[in-house]
MDTraj code that builds the backbone (N, CA, C; nanometers):
import mdtraj as md
import numpy as np

residues = "MET GLU GLY ASP SER ARG ARG GLU LYS ILE ILE GLU MET LEU ASN CYS ALA ALA GLU PRO LEU SER GLY THR ALA LEU ALA LYS LYS LEU LYS VAL SER ARG GLN VAL ILE VAL GLN ASP ILE ALA LEU LEU ARG ALA TYR ASP LYS ASN ILE LEU SER THR ASN LYS GLY TYR ILE LEU TYR GLN PRO LEU GLY GLU GLY LYS ARG LEU ARG ARG THR VAL SER VAL LYS HIS THR ASP ASP GLN MET GLN ASP GLU LEU TYR THR ILE VAL ASP CYS GLY ALA ARG MET LEU ASP VAL VAL VAL GLU HIS GLU VAL TYR GLY GLN ILE THR VAL ASP LEU PHE LEU ARG SER ARG GLN ASP VAL ASP GLU PHE ILE GLU LYS ILE ALA LYS SER ALA ALA GLN PRO LEU LYS SER LEU THR ASN GLY ALA HIS PHE HIS THR LEU GLU ALA ASP SER GLU ASP VAL PHE ALA ARG VAL GLU GLU ARG LEU GLN ALA LYS GLY TYR LEU ASN".split()
xyz = np.array([
    [14.4288, 7.8073, 8.5272],
    [14.3375, 7.9144, 8.6740],
    [14.3282, 7.7611, 8.7196],
    [14.3618, 7.7748, 8.8486],
    [14.3456, 7.6272, 8.9387],
    [14.1848, 7.6698, 8.9662],
    [14.1525, 7.5566, 9.0689],
    [14.0053, 7.5444, 9.0609],
    [13.9404, 7.6442, 9.1676],
    [14.0248, 7.5909, 9.3228],
    [14.0164, 7.7203, 9.3933],
    [14.0279, 7.8714, 9.3733],
    [14.1330, 7.9149, 9.2871],
    [14.1170, 8.0682, 9.2615],
    [14.0120, 8.0775, 9.1293],
    [13.9676, 7.9737, 9.0314],
    [13.8580, 8.0110, 9.0173],
    [13.7206, 8.0022, 9.0500],
    [13.7259, 7.9440, 9.1710],
    [13.5800, 7.9353, 9.2000],
    [13.5503, 8.0504, 9.2966],
    [13.7305, 8.1358, 9.3607],
    [13.6736, 8.2607, 9.3768],
    [13.6598, 8.3841, 9.2776],
    [13.6544, 8.3937, 9.1547],
    [13.6690, 8.4442, 9.0345],
    [13.5559, 8.4408, 9.0553],
    [13.4746, 8.3201, 9.0676],
    [13.3107, 8.2850, 9.0423],
    [13.2473, 8.3896, 9.1245],
    [13.2734, 8.3370, 9.2311],
    [13.2272, 8.4535, 9.3472],
    [13.2132, 8.5609, 9.3398],
    [13.3263, 8.6549, 9.3192],
    [13.3707, 8.7394, 9.2938],
    [13.2642, 8.8067, 9.1805],
    [13.2391, 8.7656, 9.0486],
    [13.2157, 8.8296, 8.9694],
    [13.0565, 8.7377, 8.9763],
    [13.0096, 8.6943, 9.0299],
    [12.9038, 8.6743, 9.0982],
    [12.8469, 8.8055, 9.2025],
    [12.9349, 8.8492, 9.2741],
    [12.9140, 8.9051, 9.3786],
    [12.8716, 9.0635, 9.2988],
    [12.9159, 9.1327, 9.1853],
    [12.9577, 9.2548, 9.1411],
    [12.8480, 9.2219, 9.0208],
    [12.7998, 9.1163, 8.9664],
    [12.7197, 9.1866, 8.8704],
    [12.5555, 9.2468, 8.9482],
    [12.5506, 9.2890, 8.7894],
    [12.4090, 9.3310, 8.8662],
    [12.2489, 9.2660, 8.8032],
    [12.2928, 9.1946, 8.7033],
    [12.2108, 9.0988, 8.6655],
    [12.2866, 8.9333, 8.6627],
    [12.1763, 8.8446, 8.6330],
    [12.2519, 8.7153, 8.6563],
    [12.2922, 8.6253, 8.5179],
    [12.4358, 8.5830, 8.5618],
    [12.5217, 8.5592, 8.4632],
    [12.5127, 8.3979, 8.4398],
    [12.4783, 8.3471, 8.2928],
    [12.4713, 8.2383, 8.2457],
    [12.6363, 8.1779, 8.2949],
    [12.5947, 8.0475, 8.3042],
    [12.7125, 7.9220, 8.2873],
    [12.7864, 7.9240, 8.1798],
    [12.7693, 7.9773, 8.0390],
    [12.8645, 7.9863, 7.9358],
    [12.8981, 8.1200, 7.9263],
    [12.8430, 8.2259, 7.9832],
    [12.9225, 8.3683, 7.9961],
    [13.0218, 8.3430, 8.1119],
    [12.9771, 8.2511, 8.2506],
    [13.1129, 8.2735, 8.2955],
    [13.2088, 8.1317, 8.2532],
    [13.1893, 8.0842, 8.1629],
    [13.2506, 7.9964, 8.1322],
    [13.3714, 8.0421, 7.9820],
    [13.3441, 8.1081, 7.9673],
    [13.4067, 8.2109, 7.8270],
    [13.5018, 8.3208, 7.9123],
    [13.4401, 8.3774, 8.0345],
    [13.5356, 8.4642, 8.0553],
    [13.6328, 8.4026, 8.1230],
    [13.6356, 8.2393, 8.1730],
    [13.7382, 8.1790, 8.2971],
    [13.8086, 8.0697, 8.1885],
    [13.7905, 8.0767, 8.0468],
    [13.8527, 7.9776, 7.9644],
    [13.7980, 7.8331, 8.0185],
    [13.7034, 7.8326, 8.0310],
    [13.6694, 7.6508, 8.0923],
    [13.5426, 7.6227, 8.0152],
    [13.5224, 7.4884, 8.0026],
    [13.4105, 7.4464, 7.9812],
    [13.2583, 7.4954, 8.1012],
    [13.1611, 7.5042, 8.0308],
    [13.0248, 7.4947, 8.1306],
    [13.0447, 7.4019, 8.2104],
    [13.0723, 7.3082, 8.2015],
    [13.0832, 7.1206, 8.2780],
    [13.1293, 7.1760, 8.3579],
    [13.2614, 7.2671, 8.3579],
    [13.3327, 7.2758, 8.5019],
    [13.2518, 7.4026, 8.5406],
    [13.2017, 7.4875, 8.5152],
    [13.1321, 7.5859, 8.5763],
    [13.0166, 7.5252, 8.7136],
    [12.9498, 7.4172, 8.5990],
    [12.8575, 7.3488, 8.6661],
    [12.8969, 7.2689, 8.7930],
    [13.0041, 7.2312, 8.7600],
    [13.0990, 7.1223, 8.9179],
    [13.1343, 7.2432, 9.0101],
    [13.2001, 7.3854, 8.9236],
    [13.2360, 7.4914, 9.0579],
    [13.1103, 7.5215, 9.1623],
    [12.9982, 7.5460, 9.0933],
    [12.8729, 7.6059, 9.1256],
    [12.8037, 7.5311, 9.2236],
    [12.8438, 7.3727, 9.1761],
    [12.7621, 7.2815, 9.2980],
    [12.8677, 7.2281, 9.4141],
    [12.9971, 7.2600, 9.4015],
    [13.0757, 7.2640, 9.4635],
    [13.1281, 7.3817, 9.5984],
    [13.0542, 7.5039, 9.5358],
    [13.0200, 7.6686, 9.6144],
    [12.9208, 7.6208, 9.6766],
    [12.7939, 7.5551, 9.6264],
    [12.6874, 7.5300, 9.7206],
    [12.7389, 7.4543, 9.8240],
    [12.7779, 7.3575, 9.8119],
    [12.8635, 7.2349, 9.8957],
    [12.9483, 7.3417, 10.0070],
    [12.9525, 7.4121, 9.9902],
    [13.0451, 7.5680, 10.0846],
    [12.9759, 7.6151, 10.1499],
    [12.8477, 7.6282, 10.1330],
    [12.7619, 7.7316, 10.1749],
    [12.7249, 7.8564, 10.1026],
    [12.7485, 7.8831, 9.9803],
    [12.7292, 7.9324, 9.8848],
    [12.6269, 7.9999, 9.8606],
    [12.5268, 8.0848, 9.8758],
    [12.3844, 8.0612, 9.8326],
    [12.3701, 8.1190, 9.6784],
    [12.3965, 8.0130, 9.5940],
    [12.3689, 8.0447, 9.4556],
    [12.2757, 7.9825, 9.3767],
    [12.1982, 8.0637, 9.3287],
    [12.0638, 8.0532, 9.2819],
    [12.0852, 8.0259, 9.0925],
    [12.0259, 7.9439, 9.0929],
    [12.0423, 7.9080, 8.9739],
    [11.8541, 7.9433, 8.9011],
    [11.9246, 8.0708, 8.8362],
    [11.7521, 8.0941, 8.7509],
    [11.7463, 8.0895, 8.6218],
    [11.6210, 8.0973, 8.4984],
    [11.5970, 8.0571, 8.4183],
    [11.6917, 8.1365, 8.3257],
    [11.7889, 8.3103, 8.4357],
    [11.8336, 8.3743, 8.3438],
    [11.9564, 8.3498, 8.3405],
    [12.0494, 8.2391, 8.4476],
    [12.1677, 8.2333, 8.4970],
    [12.1962, 8.2438, 8.6427],
    [12.2974, 8.2647, 8.6494],
    [12.3295, 8.2354, 8.8166],
    [12.3833, 8.3685, 8.8709],
    [12.3023, 8.3778, 9.0183],
    [12.3341, 8.4569, 9.1008],
    [12.3764, 8.4635, 9.2010],
    [12.4711, 8.5077, 9.3224],
    [12.4428, 8.4699, 9.4321],
    [12.3360, 8.5710, 9.5179],
    [12.2596, 8.4864, 9.5893],
    [12.1804, 8.5510, 9.7152],
    [12.2107, 8.5214, 9.8430],
    [12.2252, 8.7240, 9.8599],
    [12.2687, 8.7607, 9.9850],
    [12.1457, 8.8517, 10.0476],
    [12.0778, 8.8004, 10.1360],
    [12.0015, 8.8704, 10.1736],
    [12.0536, 9.0104, 10.2514],
    [11.9878, 9.0946, 10.2557],
    [12.0099, 9.2578, 10.3305],
    [12.0550, 9.2451, 10.4395],
    [12.1277, 9.1210, 10.5221],
    [12.1190, 9.0676, 10.6519],
    [12.0275, 9.0279, 10.7529],
    [12.0401, 8.9522, 10.8474],
    [11.9528, 8.8683, 10.9145],
    [11.8099, 8.9832, 10.9576],
    [11.7093, 8.9483, 10.9813],
    [11.5976, 9.0263, 11.0038],
    [11.5390, 9.1324, 10.9609],
    [11.5776, 9.1985, 10.8460],
    [11.5663, 9.2623, 10.7437],
    [11.4658, 9.2284, 10.6091],
    [11.4630, 9.0749, 10.6025],
    [11.3460, 9.0792, 10.4731],
    [11.2878, 8.9313, 10.5818],
    [11.1801, 8.9422, 10.5068],
    [11.1030, 8.8344, 10.5695],
    [11.0299, 8.7273, 10.4748],
    [11.0383, 8.6007, 10.4667],
    [10.9825, 8.5140, 10.3548],
    [10.8685, 8.4338, 10.4057],
    [10.7731, 8.4094, 10.3259],
    [10.6617, 8.3647, 10.3196],
    [10.6117, 8.2690, 10.2194],
    [10.5392, 8.1634, 10.2296],
    [10.4951, 8.0500, 10.1246],
    [10.3593, 8.0749, 10.1131],
    [10.3322, 8.0830, 9.9811],
    [10.1948, 8.1363, 9.9516],
    [10.1700, 7.9795, 9.8784],
    [10.0431, 7.9060, 9.8873],
    [9.9790, 7.8379, 9.8085],
    [9.8480, 7.8893, 9.7106],
    [9.9085, 7.8636, 9.6006],
    [9.8186, 7.9014, 9.4822],
    [9.7844, 7.8098, 9.3723],
    [9.6675, 7.8361, 9.2482],
    [9.6465, 7.8017, 9.1632],
    [9.5735, 7.8734, 9.0976],
    [9.6121, 7.8510, 8.9752],
    [9.5710, 7.9723, 8.8701],
    [9.5722, 7.8780, 8.6899],
    [9.4954, 7.9311, 8.6146],
    [9.5599, 7.8577, 8.4578],
    [9.6489, 7.9092, 8.4146],
    [9.7046, 7.8642, 8.2642],
    [9.8243, 7.9171, 8.2331],
    [9.7593, 8.0714, 8.2196],
    [9.6696, 8.1284, 8.1450],
    [9.6187, 8.2323, 8.1095],
    [9.6564, 8.3035, 8.2177],
    [9.6764, 8.2875, 8.3375],
    [9.6321, 8.3465, 8.4635],
    [9.7602, 8.3910, 8.5077],
    [9.8819, 8.3409, 8.4517],
    [10.0048, 8.3046, 8.5559],
    [10.0566, 8.4800, 8.5316],
    [10.0922, 8.5636, 8.4003],
    [10.1548, 8.6250, 8.4028],
    [10.0648, 8.7473, 8.5431],
    [9.9569, 8.7509, 8.4992],
    [9.8838, 8.8404, 8.5960],
    [9.9096, 8.7786, 8.7632],
    [9.8714, 8.6706, 8.7828],
    [9.9540, 8.6506, 8.9301],
    [10.0868, 8.6718, 8.9629],
    [10.2101, 8.6774, 8.8734],
    [10.3187, 8.7267, 8.8934],
    [10.3613, 8.8763, 8.8924],
    [10.2595, 8.9160, 8.8175],
    [10.2547, 9.1218, 8.8305],
    [10.1740, 9.1297, 8.9278],
    [10.0858, 9.0208, 9.0077],
    [10.0289, 9.1085, 9.1275],
    [10.1159, 9.0674, 9.2589],
    [10.2156, 8.9737, 9.2767],
    [10.3520, 8.9821, 9.3666],
    [10.4162, 9.0454, 9.3796],
    [10.4932, 9.1033, 9.2439],
    [10.6150, 9.2007, 9.2318],
    [10.5395, 9.3223, 9.2569],
    [10.4242, 9.3413, 9.1908],
    [10.3767, 9.4731, 9.2195],
    [10.2658, 9.5284, 9.3593],
    [10.2985, 9.4269, 9.4523],
    [10.3040, 9.4777, 9.5528],
    [10.4346, 9.4793, 9.6633],
    [10.5327, 9.4588, 9.6127],
    [10.6696, 9.4590, 9.6547],
    [10.7545, 9.3321, 9.6526],
    [10.7184, 9.2331, 9.6556],
    [10.7392, 9.0821, 9.6855],
    [10.8459, 9.0430, 9.6230],
    [10.9384, 8.9945, 9.6495],
    [11.0105, 8.9357, 9.5255],
    [10.9527, 8.7723, 9.5247],
    [10.9789, 8.6711, 9.4438],
    [10.9519, 8.5750, 9.4034],
    [11.0456, 8.5055, 9.3744],
    [11.0780, 8.4055, 9.4919],
    [11.2761, 8.3233, 9.4571],
    [11.1827, 8.2021, 9.4180],
    [11.1151, 8.1805, 9.4119],
    [11.1228, 7.9916, 9.3364],
    [10.9852, 7.9932, 9.3234],
    [10.9364, 7.8658, 9.2638],
    [10.8040, 7.7860, 9.2334],
    [10.8494, 7.6535, 9.3246],
    [10.7701, 7.5724, 9.3751],
    [10.7594, 7.4228, 9.4527],
    [10.6199, 7.3745, 9.3855],
    [10.6423, 7.2333, 9.3205],
    [10.5410, 7.1763, 9.3302],
    [10.5357, 7.0397, 9.3976],
    [10.4469, 6.9577, 9.4562],
    [10.4417, 6.8632, 9.5023],
    [10.3926, 6.7515, 9.4370],
    [10.5020, 6.6572, 9.3737],
    [10.4539, 6.5803, 9.2498],
    [10.4479, 6.4282, 9.3314],
    [10.3395, 6.3780, 9.2769],
    [10.2846, 6.2179, 9.4011],
    [10.4039, 6.1179, 9.3323],
    [10.5064, 6.1363, 9.2369],
    [10.6197, 6.0270, 9.2408],
    [10.7073, 6.1038, 9.2812],
    [10.7925, 6.2111, 9.1820],
    [10.9212, 6.2326, 9.2413],
    [10.8976, 6.3582, 9.3859],
    [10.8167, 6.3518, 9.4211],
    [10.7731, 6.4654, 9.5682],
    [10.8249, 6.5438, 9.5180],
    [10.8660, 6.6788, 9.6285],
    [10.9162, 6.8020, 9.6183],
    [10.9927, 6.8452, 9.4678],
    [10.9580, 6.9509, 9.4071],
    [11.0454, 6.9726, 9.2662],
    [11.0150, 7.1572, 9.2898],
    [11.1535, 7.2244, 9.3025],
    [11.1586, 7.3345, 9.3618],
    [11.2501, 7.3834, 9.2383],
    [11.1885, 7.4962, 9.1844],
    [11.3073, 7.5832, 9.1051],
    [11.2791, 7.6695, 9.1178],
    [11.4645, 7.7876, 9.1158],
    [11.4581, 7.9287, 9.2168],
    [11.4492, 7.9831, 9.0231],
    [11.3167, 8.0939, 9.1318],
    [11.2908, 8.1733, 8.9970],
    [11.3084, 8.3485, 8.9761],
    [11.3699, 8.3975, 9.1353],
    [11.4035, 8.5294, 9.1456],
    [11.3539, 8.6344, 9.0724],
    [11.1982, 8.6858, 9.0512],
    [11.1444, 8.7817, 9.0074],
    [11.1385, 8.8682, 9.1221],
    [11.1687, 8.9985, 9.0630],
    [11.1875, 9.0747, 9.1232],
    [11.0958, 9.2117, 9.0829],
    [11.0580, 9.2208, 8.9383],
    [11.0223, 9.3026, 8.8606],
    [10.9245, 9.2567, 8.7392],
    [10.8290, 9.3654, 8.6769],
    [10.7650, 9.3309, 8.5571],
    [10.8272, 9.2918, 8.4666],
    [10.9734, 9.3432, 8.4868],
    [11.0439, 9.3180, 8.3408],
    [11.0954, 9.1617, 8.3541],
    [11.1382, 9.0968, 8.5002],
    [11.1717, 8.9784, 8.5284],
    [11.0270, 8.8796, 8.4965],
    [10.9122, 8.9566, 8.5159],
    [10.8165, 8.8563, 8.4925],
    [10.8004, 8.8598, 8.3153],
    [10.8018, 8.9808, 8.2857],
    [10.7969, 8.9301, 8.1433],
    [10.9151, 8.8646, 8.0285],
    [11.0169, 8.8812, 8.1174],
    [11.0870, 8.7844, 8.0349],
    [11.1046, 8.5935, 8.0341],
    [11.0750, 8.6020, 8.1723],
    [11.0078, 8.4843, 8.2446],
    [10.8887, 8.4018, 8.1172],
    [10.7925, 8.4739, 8.1000],
    [10.7173, 8.4652, 8.0100],
    [10.7322, 8.4186, 7.8792],
    [10.8025, 8.5253, 7.8460],
    [10.8280, 8.5389, 7.7152],
    [10.9586, 8.3432, 7.6952],
    [11.0122, 8.3071, 7.8405],
    [11.0951, 8.2319, 7.7748],
    [11.0092, 8.0901, 7.7551],
    [10.8954, 8.0934, 7.8398],
    [10.8146, 7.9723, 7.8365],
    [10.7398, 7.9937, 7.7415],
    [10.6896, 8.1214, 7.6509],
    [10.6476, 8.1138, 7.5405],
    [10.6736, 8.0468, 7.4115],
    [10.8534, 8.0993, 7.4003],
    [10.8886, 8.0514, 7.2786],
    [10.9396, 7.9003, 7.3174],
    [10.9132, 7.8382, 7.4423],
    [10.9751, 7.6692, 7.4172],
    [10.9089, 7.6366, 7.3864],
    [10.8870, 7.4557, 7.4463],
    [10.7615, 7.3891, 7.3969],
    [10.7397, 7.3261, 7.5333],
    [10.8635, 7.3723, 7.6210],
    [10.8381, 7.3647, 7.7866],
    [10.6640, 7.3897, 7.8460],
    [10.6248, 7.3183, 7.9588],
    [10.5189, 7.3544, 8.0111],
    [10.5275, 7.4196, 8.1333],
    [10.4903, 7.5081, 8.2101],
    [10.4956, 7.5479, 8.2867],
    [10.5265, 7.4326, 8.4310],
    [10.5717, 7.4246, 8.5033],
    [10.5858, 7.3464, 8.6593],
    [10.4626, 7.2845, 8.6755],
    [10.3710, 7.4032, 8.7091],
    [10.3026, 7.3830, 8.7636],
    [10.1460, 7.2875, 8.6929],
    [10.1570, 7.2270, 8.5293],
    [10.1150, 7.1965, 8.5048],
    [10.1249, 7.0333, 8.5519],
    [10.2269, 6.9930, 8.5809],
    [10.2514, 6.8674, 8.6618],
    [10.1385, 6.8583, 8.7561],
    [10.0494, 6.9310, 8.8380],
    [9.9826, 6.9373, 8.9435],
    [9.8759, 7.0061, 8.9193],
    [9.8129, 7.0001, 8.7803],
    [9.6868, 7.0696, 8.7838],
    [9.6821, 7.2035, 8.8329],
    [9.7782, 7.2601, 8.7750],
    [9.7825, 7.4436, 8.8544],
    [9.8231, 7.4304, 8.9821],
    [9.8022, 7.3614, 9.0849],
    [9.8738, 7.4183, 9.2457],
    [10.0040, 7.4046, 9.2309],
    [10.0341, 7.4900, 9.2966],
    [10.2153, 7.4867, 9.3301],
    [10.2137, 7.6285, 9.4798],
    [10.3314, 7.6194, 9.4879],
    [10.3836, 7.7313, 9.6073],
    [10.4883, 7.8066, 9.5656],
    [10.4897, 7.9066, 9.6130],
    [10.6286, 7.9945, 9.5910],
    [10.6517, 8.0591, 9.7144],
    [10.7906, 8.0925, 9.7265],
    [10.8294, 8.1111, 9.8472],
    [10.8585, 8.2955, 9.8070],
    [10.8120, 8.3648, 9.8917],
    [10.8179, 8.4852, 9.8450],
    [10.9176, 8.5709, 9.9761],
    [10.9634, 8.6556, 9.9637],
    [11.0698, 8.7521, 10.0206],
    [10.9903, 8.9376, 9.9821],
    [10.9598, 8.9724, 10.1349],
    [10.9216, 9.1372, 10.1181],
    [11.0303, 9.1317, 10.2666],
    [10.9862, 9.2903, 10.2815],
    [11.0835, 9.4002, 10.3994],
    [10.9728, 9.4051, 10.5339],
    [10.8613, 9.3881, 10.5020],
    [10.7589, 9.3829, 10.5777],
    [10.6582, 9.3090, 10.5969],
    [10.5787, 9.2643, 10.6816],
    [10.4455, 9.1946, 10.7150],
    [10.3403, 9.2949, 10.6043],
    [10.3295, 9.4146, 10.6404],
    [10.2479, 9.4968, 10.5254],
    [10.2365, 9.4185, 10.3818],
    [10.3702, 9.3918, 10.3501],
    [10.3718, 9.3138, 10.2185],
    [10.2812, 9.2056, 10.1558],
    [10.3431, 9.1577, 10.2535],
    [10.2113, 9.0052, 10.2227],
    [10.1114, 9.0162, 10.2299],
    [10.0578, 9.0772, 10.3441],
    [9.9540, 9.1094, 10.3591],
    [9.8583, 9.1880, 10.2371],
    [9.9076, 9.2536, 10.1332],
    [9.8687, 9.3129, 10.0342],
    [9.9058, 9.1883, 9.9075],
    [9.9804, 9.1443, 9.9270],
    [10.0193, 9.0138, 9.7807],
    [9.9303, 8.9161, 9.8288],
    [9.8788, 8.8463, 9.9921],
    [9.7575, 8.7817, 9.9887],
    [9.6381, 8.8176, 9.9677],
    [9.5774, 8.9296, 9.9925],
    [9.4815, 8.9889, 9.9876],
    [9.4570, 9.0092, 9.8359],
    [9.5433, 9.0729, 9.7580],
    [9.5202, 9.0569, 9.6414],
    [9.4759, 8.9355, 9.5518],
    [9.5741, 8.8097, 9.5857],
    [9.5303, 8.7066, 9.5237],
    [9.4673, 8.6171, 9.5576],
    [9.4037, 8.6772, 9.6810],
    [9.2575, 8.6041, 9.7376],
    [9.1307, 8.6543, 9.6449],
    [9.1685, 8.8502, 9.6128],
    [9.0246, 8.8693, 9.5696],
    [9.0536, 8.7848, 9.4032],
    [9.1919, 8.7821, 9.3399],
    [9.1733, 8.7181, 9.2126],
    [9.1379, 8.5741, 9.2209],
    [9.1411, 8.5410, 9.3471],
    [9.1226, 8.4042, 9.3473],
    [9.2253, 8.3036, 9.2877],
    [9.3361, 8.3173, 9.3332],
    [9.4467, 8.2662, 9.2842],
    [9.4967, 8.2041, 9.4536],
    [9.4775, 8.2208, 9.5505],
    [9.4712, 8.1533, 9.6882],
    [9.4538, 8.0101, 9.6397],
    [9.5409, 7.9081, 9.7345],
    [9.4422, 7.7829, 9.7430],
    [9.4609, 7.7456, 9.8808],
])
top = md.Topology()
chain = top.add_chain()
for i, resn in enumerate(residues, 1):
    res = top.add_residue(resn, chain, resSeq=i)
    for name in ("N", "CA", "C"):
        top.add_atom(name, md.element.get_by_symbol(name[0]), res)
traj = md.Trajectory(xyz[None], top)
């Protein structure tokens, strides 16, 4: 399969997928190496395809039309033991967490796509951290970090901020 048609197929597969697709799964389906998929994803991003790399795989992110969803960045700080509660608080209020961002004193801004929409997404993310030797990104900045949130209304953001404030997580 030629590169252009393979990249079209990747977009089609991501567009139809109900869940994120791993690079390995895409590679197997398209009968190429995972590295080829990584390169194809980079090219697709260069062509303005909004492909997010989450901890579960790739997703084609397509907002539900202009003006339908709002975005806001929140600055938070909490302990590792409070991380699951912070994430539950956000998704329980109806917001989607798109990423985590830290401002590192040497490397500058480090952003990682998360795309957490539900308690199940949160549980899977927390489980991955627990099973790995990796530390949460916030450990680089003494717990301080940012999240880009998406919601359907300002009321959702107000609830999120009110509850995060009440729990002492807003920074």
